[in-house]
N, C-alpha and C positions, 0 to 999 in steps of 0.2 A: 504493499500499499504506500502511496507518496507521501513524502514528508512536509511537502509545500502545496498552497492551493493559491490559485490566482484570485484578484479582486472580483472577476466576473464569478468563479465558482463559488466563493464564499457569498456573494449576493444570492445565487441561486439556493444554496444550502439554507440559508438563513430567510429566504423569501423576502430580502430587503433589496433596495435599489444600489446601485453603485454609488450614487451621491450620498445616500446614508452612510455607507461604509467611508466614504472619503471624510465625512464630517466627524465619525467616530475616531478615524486615525488623527484628525487635526486635534481633537479635544481629548484624546488619550483613552477613549473607552476602548478601543480595539486597534492598537498600533501596528500598521504594518512595517514589514521590512523592504528594502528595495532589492530588486533582482540586479545583480552586479552590471550585466551588460545592457540591459534595456532601461533601467531605472524603474521599471513597472512595481507597483505595489504587490506583494505577495505576502502570504501569513504562514506561519509555521502550525503543522497540525496540532501541536501541544496548545497554541492558543486558543483553539476551538474548544476545549475541554470545558470552559465557562459556560457553554451553551447546552442546557439538558436535552434539548431537541436534536443534537448532533452527537448524541452518545452512541448511536450504531457506527460511526466512524472508529470507535476504539474497541468494539467487541472483537474478541480474538477469533470467533467462528462467524461464518455467515454461511448458514445452511439453507438459507432460501425458504421460500413459502411453499413450495411443491408439495402436495399431498394428494393421495389417490382416493377416489369415491369409494366408499363401502358399498353403494347402493347406485341404482339408476336414479337420479335426481331429474326432475323436470322443472322447466323454466318457461314462462311466458315472457316474451319481452315486447314492450310497448315502444313506439317511436324508434324503430329498429335502425332506421338509416340504411347505411350501406353496409352494415354489418360487422362494424369494429368491436363493439362490445359483445356480438354474437360470437364472433370467431374466437374472441377471447375466452368466453365461457365455455365454449366447446372445447377448445384446447385444455381447459382445465378439468374437462371431465363431465360437465353438465350437458343434459339434453334439452335442446331448444325445442319445445313442441308446438309453438305457436309464435310467430313474430308478426306485429301488426305495423303498418307503414303506409301513409297516405300517398307519399310521392311515387309517382309511377315509376320513374327511372331508377330511384334506390329500391324499389319493390322489384323491378327486373333485375336488378344488380343480384339482389338475394337469390331470386330464382334460378338464374343462370349458373350461379356458382354452386348453390344446394338445393338441387332439385327435390331432394327428401324433406327439404324444410317447408312446413305449413305457412306459407306467407299470405297473410291476409292484408289485400291492398283495399283500405276502406277506411274512412273517417271512424277513429276510435269509438266517437260519439253513436256510431250506428251499430257496434258490435257488442253482444253479451256474451260473457264467459260463464254464466249461471251454471251450465252444464258440468263444469270443471271444478265446482265447489268439493273442497277437501281432497282433490287428486292433485293439486300442484305444490311443489315445494317452495318455489320462488318466482316472485314478479319483479322484474326490472323495466326500467324506462328512464329515457332521458327527456323528460317532461320540460318544456319551454318554462322560463322565469316569467310570472304574470301575478301583477297585484290583485289582491282580493278586496270585495267590500265587506267591512267589518260590521258585526251585529252583536254588541255586547262585548264583554272582556274576552270570552272565549269563541273561537272560531270552529264552527262545524261544517260538515261535509257540505249542506245544503248552501252554505255561505258562499261556497267555492265554485257554484254553477257557472258554466260558461268559461272556466278555465281548463286547461289541459291536465293540471295537477288533480282536478277533481275527477277527471276521467282515469287517472293512475289509481286514485284512491278508490273509485269505484270499482274497479276491476280487482283491486286488492281486496275490498269488501265483499265481493262476488264469489271469489275463489277461496279465502281464507289461506293463504300459504303459511308457511312456518315464518319466513322472512321476506321482507321486501326492501329492494334495494334501487333508490333512485338516484340518478346524477345530473349535474348541473355545472354552469360555469361559476366562477369565484364570486361574481357579482351578486348571486342571490344571498351570500352572507349578510351583505349590507342593505340589499334591497328594502326600500322603504324603511329605512332605519331598523333593519332586522326583524320588522312585524311581519312580512311576508313568509320567512322562515319560521317564525315562532307559530305563524297560522298553519303552516303545512304540519308541524309537529304535534299540535293541537287536534288537527284532523286525524292524524294517525292514531292518537290516542283515543279519540272518540270511537274509531271503528275497530278498536280492540289490539292496537299494536304499541308497545313502548318504543318510542322514538329513541335513537341513539343520537348522541351528540355528534352533529356533523362535523365532518373531516374533510380538508382540504388535502388532496393527494397531488403532488407534483411529479409528472410523469417521468422527469429525468431520474427520479430515484427507483423507477420500475423498468429499466432497460428499454427506455424510449429516448431516442436522440432529438429532443424537442423540448423547450420550456413550455410546456402547456400545462394547465392546471384544472382540475374538475373537482367540485364539491360532490361528496357522496353523503346522501342522507339515508339511513337504513331504520328499518322499525322490525321488531320481534313480536311475535304473536304473544298475548299476555300469558297464556298458560304454558308459555316455554320458559324455563327457567335456567337458560344457558347463555353465556355471553358471546357476543359477536366480536371479533377482534379484526382490526383492519390489517391490510399487509405490511410486512416488515419492509423498510427501504433497503436498497444495496447500495454498497459502497461504490460499486464501479458506474461511473458515468460516461455514456456514449456520446460522441459527437457527430457532427454533419459527415465526417469522412467515414464513420463507422456505418452510417446509413447508405452512402452511395458507394461505397468501395468494397470489396471482398476483405472479410475480416471475421471478428469474433460474433458480429449481429447477423451478417449474410454472407454466404459462401462464394457469391460472385459479385461483380460489379453490377450496378443498376442496369436493367435492359432498357434499350432505347426506346423511345415512345414519342407521341406527339405532344405539344404543348403549346402555349400561346406566345406572343411575340411584343416586343416594344416598339412603338413608333419611332422613326429614323431619329428625330430630335432627342428625344428621351433616351435611347440608347447612347448617343454621342455624350450626352451629359453624365450618364451613369457610368461610362468607360472610365471616367476620371476619379470614381470612387474607390478606394482600396479595400480589399477583404476585411470584414469587420467595421468598414466605415459607413459614414451617413453624410447627410446634406451639409453638415459644416466642414467636411474635408474637402468640400469644392472651392474652387476660386470665388470670390465675393461676388462677383458679377454673375457666375452661374448659380450662386445660392440665390440671389435676387429673382433670377429668370425662372428657376425651378420652383422656389417656394411661393413666388408672387405675394399675394396678401399675407400669408402665413408668416412669411420673413418678419414681419413688424409685431407679429404677435407674441406673447410670453409662451412659455413652456419650451420643452426640450424637443419635442416631436422627432425624437431618436428613429421612429420608424420610417420616417421619410427619405427617399434616396439611399435606402439601407441595402447593403451587400452583406451577405451571410460570410462566416469564417470557417474553415474546414475543420479548426481544432476545437471548437464549441458546438454544443448542441445548436440546432435551429431554433429561432424564434417560433412562437406560436404561428401556425399555419392559418390562414383566413380561408374564406370560401372563393377567394379569386387571388391569385399569386401576384398581381400586379396593381393592387389596390395602393394608390398613392400615400395614404395615411399608414399603411402598414407593408411597405415594399419588402420583398423576399428575394433578392436578386442572388443568382448562382455566385459562388466565389470566384470562379475564374471566367467564365463566359458572361457576357452581359446581356442575360436573358432571365425571364422567370424560370423556376423549376418546371420540368415536364410533369406528365400525369404520373408516370411510374417514380419519379423522384418525389413527388408529394406523396405517394403512396407508402415509399419506404419510408419517409419520416414519421410516418405515422404507423410503421411497422405492419402494415398488410403484407401477407404473402405476396410473393411475385405472380403466382398463378390466379390471383383474385382479379377478376376482370370487371370493370365498370362498364353500365350501361348508359347510353345517351350521348348528348354532344360533348365536345371537350369542356365546355364551360360547366356543364351539368355534372361532369366527372370530377372538375375540381370542387365544385359545391359538395358533392357527396363526400369526398375525402375530407375537406376541409371541417365539415359538421361532425366527423366520427369522433369515437372515443378511440385512441390508439390501443391497437390490438393488445400489444403487451401489457398494458396497463389493465385492460380487461381482464386478461388471463391471470393476473396478480389478484385482482379483485374476486375472480372465480374461485381461485384457491383457498381465500377466506371464508367464502361461501360453502364451498366442500367441506372444510374443516369443521365450521360450525354445523352444517347438516349430519356430518358422521357423528358427532358428540350428540346431537339430538336423537337421531335413530337409535343409538346405543342407550342412552339414558331412559328413552320412553319406550323401547322395545316396538318401535314402529316397523310397518310393512312396506315396502316401495309400492308406488302406483306404476301400473305398466299401461301406457298410453301409446295408441297407434295414431300419430298424426293424421293419418290419411283417413280416419274414422271418426274424428272429432265431431261432436254435434254442435257447433258454435251456430248461434242465430243471430240475425240481424234484428236490431230493436224496432 
């Protein structure tokens, strides 16, 4: 294990900005040392012992989260998208018996890669899962973040009508799984000053589930070469007295080079594929941005030309004219690889990432093909849960279910997805 960490790496480990770490360095809270050749700020590993959340860096053993399922465990996945979470759960040993997705091309992606999956291409509001009550172990779903209308101090299921979290909770209530696991963007944590998340927990409690304190999982600690964060909200059925534990982070961090070149993460270089392009003038400007750089690395006249009115506004706007670096994880991918506010330019070539490069950064298998137009494929990949993060979450679910089945002497449900009697409401 390495003895020194860069400013960027420590910022990722702590979930702080580089500016915060520079301020800590200046005021003595966490003093950096200078790398002799470059004069960059770096930190000795021993300095990081002061942070309890970085204890995993000092554990002598790293056994990983892998665990084998003792039974066939069934999952319903809602808002399944292009299958990032679904593949991860499958790799962890869980059986997806139904996946709901309203977007046609995302549903087509699921069908063409997994013909045996029961893909329900329908508005979730129109689908009833009541026939599966008591037969499902897990309900998962990446419901969008939407505010609720509050009625009284406690929020109930009916108060959330019209939101997609209501539909998630309704399916949980209809099927009564042992555990439900929802995922969302980090912003949910403080959405409406935290009231939205408290409302969701209140609803889970009302329908018979003990909500677990939500956790922000940083994908870079779960074998994903990308600085992506997901909020995980889980609920355990109240008659189950078994704890659910989130996956433990890994010490090794993968970089963009690990994603696109052969190595520990992938055995081959990224396959060639189609992608979008920059307009001529934008390409000429981005040609002058070095790896790891952004608009402030341009000559002043080009800064003003590229940034236009934004040049005179406050804020760092570090995503603009941003070129990635081989030796760091990618920044979070968006639904479009060439959005001006969140640029993700290839480290060497002046172009956006291709579809297969996008998929690699999200840890999709190379054989997983995406349906629809190029722009639609980017959207599907950008919206996905990274596959490797989904797998680690899956291992936590499997470990929980193994303990539940053993403690309560449960018998597994055998469900044929092709004979499921789901009904439209």
